[in-house]
C-alpha atoms as one frame of an Amber mdcrd trajectory, in Angstrom:
protein
  35.039  43.279 -72.928  33.021  45.706 -70.850  29.543  44.607 -69.704  26.910
  47.289 -69.667  24.789  48.190 -66.689  21.636  46.901 -68.406  23.157  43.424
 -68.816  24.266  43.379 -65.201  20.806  44.343 -64.016  19.250  41.664 -66.220
  21.618  38.936 -64.938  20.905  40.041 -61.392  17.158  39.828 -61.926  17.425
  36.384 -63.546  19.550  35.103 -60.657  17.133  36.560 -58.124  14.174  34.910
 -59.847  15.969  31.537 -59.915  16.867  31.800 -56.232  13.295  32.847 -55.440
  11.915  29.877 -57.344  14.196  27.333 -55.653  13.767  28.993 -52.285   9.981
  28.912 -52.561   9.904  25.199 -53.309  12.568  24.505 -50.692  10.400  26.172
 -48.082   7.526  23.987 -49.239   9.705  20.970 -48.484  10.780  20.089 -52.006
  14.463  19.328 -52.261  15.634  19.411 -55.883  18.886  17.637 -55.038  17.394
  14.763 -53.043  17.009  11.190 -54.269  13.359  10.770 -53.213  11.061   8.221
 -54.780   7.629   9.076 -56.062   4.547   7.054 -55.078   0.839   7.668 -55.497
  -2.090   7.439 -53.109  -5.754   7.675 -54.096  -8.395   9.194 -51.745 -12.024
  10.182 -52.148 -11.627  13.056 -49.672  -8.300  14.502 -48.534  -9.941  16.699
 -45.828  -7.731  19.774 -46.309  -4.472  18.011 -47.199  -2.148  20.349 -49.126
   1.175  20.120 -50.867   4.278  20.016 -48.683   2.370  18.314 -45.825   4.560
  15.801 -44.023   4.667  12.041 -44.467   5.419  10.260 -41.174   6.718   6.769
 -40.452   6.690   5.815 -36.745   6.460   9.538 -35.945   9.503  10.443 -38.058
   9.232  12.647 -41.168  10.333  10.607 -44.196   8.861  12.762 -46.977   6.302
  15.319 -48.141   3.278  15.609 -50.382   4.686  16.802 -53.714   1.537  17.100
 -55.874  -2.286  16.765 -55.660  -4.534  16.127 -58.676  -8.327  15.826 -58.796
 -10.166  13.399 -61.106 -13.724  14.704 -61.176 -15.080  11.985 -63.434 -14.044
   9.248 -61.072 -14.661  11.364 -57.956 -11.240  10.835 -56.449  -8.027  12.684
 -55.590  -4.562  11.442 -56.573  -1.822  12.472 -54.154   1.821  12.244 -55.183
   4.091  11.245 -52.302   7.781  12.071 -52.305   9.430   9.617 -49.886  13.083
   9.168 -48.963  14.729   6.520 -51.134  16.117   4.775 -48.030  12.572   3.890
 -46.943  11.547   0.529 -48.418   7.803   0.044 -48.940   5.932  -3.138 -49.800
   2.539  -3.809 -51.331   0.908  -4.178 -47.853   1.964  -0.685 -46.713  -0.975
   1.629 -45.952  -0.918   5.436 -46.295  -3.352   6.698 -43.637  -4.659  10.257
 -43.938  -4.536  11.671 -40.418  -4.489  15.002 -38.582  -3.888  16.617 -35.203
  -6.126  18.683 -32.923  -4.960  21.948 -34.514  -6.211  20.888 -37.950  -2.840
  20.150 -39.552  -3.073  17.184 -41.906  -0.384  14.582 -42.583  -0.024  11.101
 -44.045   1.029   8.307 -41.741   2.716   5.253 -43.265   1.904   1.899 -41.665
   4.394  -0.672 -43.024   3.315  -4.222 -43.770   5.146  -7.538 -43.753   4.770
  -8.487 -47.398   8.023  -9.477 -49.179   6.908  -7.739 -52.408   8.506  -4.300
 -52.630   6.853  -1.344 -54.313   8.576   0.260 -57.263   8.759   3.968 -57.905
   5.423   5.505 -59.035   3.433   2.516 -57.734   0.169   3.123 -55.938   0.047
   2.644 -52.136  -2.976   1.379 -50.260  -4.859   4.133 -48.479  -7.061   4.637
 -45.481  -8.520   7.584 -43.582  -8.153   7.888 -39.796 -11.202   8.741 -37.759
 -11.347  12.398 -36.864 -12.310  13.998 -33.595 -15.841  14.618 -34.846 -16.290
  10.974 -35.803 -15.052   9.797 -32.392 -17.423  12.205 -30.636 -20.300  11.008
 -32.802 -19.530   7.349 -32.091 -19.272   7.939 -28.337 -22.292  10.245 -28.277
 -24.610   7.700 -29.869 -24.661   5.290 -26.853 -25.007   8.272 -24.512 -27.960
   9.560 -26.520 -29.577   6.124 -26.441 -29.154   5.900 -22.655 -30.519   9.440
 -22.271 -33.568   8.550 -24.355 -34.188   5.472 -22.185 -33.835   7.581 -19.023
 -36.286  10.185 -20.299 -38.759   7.443 -21.178 -38.533   5.993 -17.663 -38.897
   9.486 -16.165 -42.048  10.091 -18.208 -43.460   6.760 -17.041 -42.704   7.694
 -13.434 -44.397  11.085 -13.820 -47.436   9.446 -15.403 -47.635   7.003 -12.503
 -47.359   9.822  -9.967 -50.136  11.728 -11.799 -52.399   8.680 -11.725 -51.797
   8.239  -7.989 -52.026  11.902  -7.014 -55.197  11.238  -5.020 -53.426   8.530
  -3.006 -50.519  10.881  -2.321 -52.982  13.557  -1.180 -54.527  11.082   1.288
 -51.071  10.152   2.589 -50.204  13.817   3.121 -53.476  14.466   4.982 -52.866
  11.430   7.209 -49.345  12.705   7.870 -50.813  16.076   8.849 -53.163  14.421
  11.357 -50.257  12.382  12.729 -48.141  15.500  13.214 -50.992  17.189  15.137
 -51.326  14.184  17.443 -47.563  14.160  17.929 -47.621  17.825  18.935 -50.394
  17.122  21.453 -48.410  14.218  22.932 -45.319  16.402  23.213 -47.317  19.052
  25.060 -48.536  16.429  27.577 -45.013  15.151  28.002 -43.749  18.689  28.685
 -46.364  19.082  31.468 -45.393  15.743  33.018 -41.736  16.667  32.805 -42.377
  19.802  34.837 -44.158  17.731  37.514 -41.357  15.163  37.621 -38.798  17.925
  37.865 -40.523  19.331  40.947 -40.665  15.874  42.555 -36.964  15.261  41.888
 -36.062  18.647  43.381 -38.004  17.864  46.572 -36.385  14.446  46.883 -32.977
  16.036  46.337 -33.543  18.532  49.113 -34.581  15.769  51.521 -31.505  13.724
  50.605 -29.267  16.724  51.211 -30.777  17.225  54.684 -30.349  13.529  55.534
 -26.686  13.612  54.522 -26.137  16.683  56.671 -27.630  14.809  59.663 -25.400
  11.795  59.019 -22.200  13.839  58.781 -21.409  13.750  62.612 -21.996   9.999
  62.675 -19.611   9.539  59.734 -16.940  11.637  61.519 -17.265   9.509  64.679
 -17.009   6.321  62.705 -13.900   7.657  60.962 -12.275   8.453  64.336 -13.113
   4.979  65.658 -11.618   3.371  62.568  -8.408   5.372  62.937  -8.110   4.345
  66.602  -8.640   0.701  65.742  -5.918   0.862  63.085  -3.482   2.454  65.553
  -4.171  -0.280  68.132  -3.528  -3.075  65.645  -0.329  -1.382  64.455   1.028
  -1.014  68.028   0.439  -4.732  68.765   2.218  -5.741  65.569   5.201  -3.494
  66.407   5.505  -5.038  69.875   5.526  -8.574  68.486   8.146  -7.589  65.920
  10.408  -6.052  68.600  10.128  -9.200  70.723  11.047 -11.431  67.731  14.081
  -9.248  66.939  15.224  -9.443  70.578  14.976 -13.256  70.560  16.946 -13.402
  67.309  19.693 -11.164  68.738  19.971 -13.394  71.852  20.289 -16.530  69.688
  23.014 -14.915  67.535  24.862 -13.824  70.701  24.921 -17.432  72.008  26.209
 -18.719  68.683  29.052 -16.177  68.687  30.050 -16.920  72.316  31.540 -20.387
  71.348  30.629 -22.201  74.626  28.028 -24.536  73.114  27.771 -27.295  70.497
  26.162 -25.133  67.765  28.861 -22.435  68.064  31.630 -25.040  67.931  30.127
 -26.489  64.761  30.242 -23.029  63.229  33.801 -22.096  64.383  35.744 -25.427
  64.667  36.664 -27.348  61.448  37.810 -30.594  63.112  34.463 -32.248  62.452
  34.748 -31.316  58.760  38.319 -32.719  58.582  37.349 -36.006  60.244  34.351
 -36.441  57.995  36.502 -35.750  54.918  39.090 -38.362  56.034  36.350 -40.933
  56.667  34.906 -40.370  53.200  38.310 -40.829  51.533  38.884 -44.114  53.443
  35.427 -45.369  52.426  36.155 -44.460  48.811  39.509 -46.366  48.901  37.826
 -49.387  50.489  35.097 -49.391  47.851  37.668 -49.211  45.017  39.669 -52.092
  46.553  36.522 -54.162  46.906  35.618 -53.575  43.268  39.100 -54.516  42.049
  39.736 -57.512  44.361  36.486 -59.054  45.528  38.325 -62.372  46.334  40.038
 -60.720  49.257  36.660 -60.299  50.921  34.548 -63.162  49.511  36.876 -66.134
  50.253  35.567 -68.682  52.787  38.113 -67.799  55.426  39.313 -64.597  53.872
  43.010 -63.748  53.379  45.586 -62.333  55.648  47.127 -58.945  55.120  50.385
 -60.488  53.859  48.582 -62.595  51.289  46.670 -59.538  50.096  49.963 -57.612
  49.842  51.554 -60.381  47.771  48.574 -60.477  45.445  48.805 -56.760  44.943
  52.537 -56.946  44.110  51.938 -59.754  41.554  49.219 -57.773  39.833  51.500
 -54.736  39.763  54.289 -56.766  38.066  51.847 -58.148  35.511  50.721 -54.648
  34.674  54.355 -53.538  34.177
């Protein structure tokens, strides 16, 4: 069966219109194949909210405004909300009408903690966020009050100054008189300064002349001081040379070896004898500590008896 051109054109137009219709609503944010749930929110003023505006939950888009209806008799606006079916709402959830600085409006969902879930087409609690104008008005009111108080105080101050203008005039006149007296005093001081300057210059010239006269005396005194220092230094050098000569003579006698001091320095026999004496004294002291009977007996003991005692003690120890 052959299809005519008119039928083809008609089918093409119908398909184009269907695609245009679905595309238009898709661009508005309406998805015909989604499983969204419908809820309602009632406002007295939606402040420019339109269809397809976003619905946000914690800053994430979970749906769009699908329809807006006005009830003039009851002076309210019913907004249909199309929200993702995965989002679970309860009866304490609040739909807050909010907007950004550019004027775009959106609905912000604030979830509650109620265990009672909302069913599809139930009505959600609503609230309207404060706009920028409201915040400015709230903050401007205290500023305006403070400004009014400041202006009142300023007016009081000006009134006080006006009432005391005569007193201020008297103060200014007295200040003028004081400045004239101060100028006169400064002029007198300038004249005295010139006189003092002349006196100081004369005294300076006299001092300069006196120092010039004293200069030869100072040179002579400097020469005398240098001579005195040289004399003291020569005497000290002579004494030092004499002490060094005496020390050299003493060292020469010690190195010659023909006197007692040099023998003590060069001969070790005295050291050997003293060392032997100390060892004998140490042995005697040890023997006295070990065998005090050999020394403390009434008549003492002979050397043979002491030797026998030592041999008996040695056998006992073995």
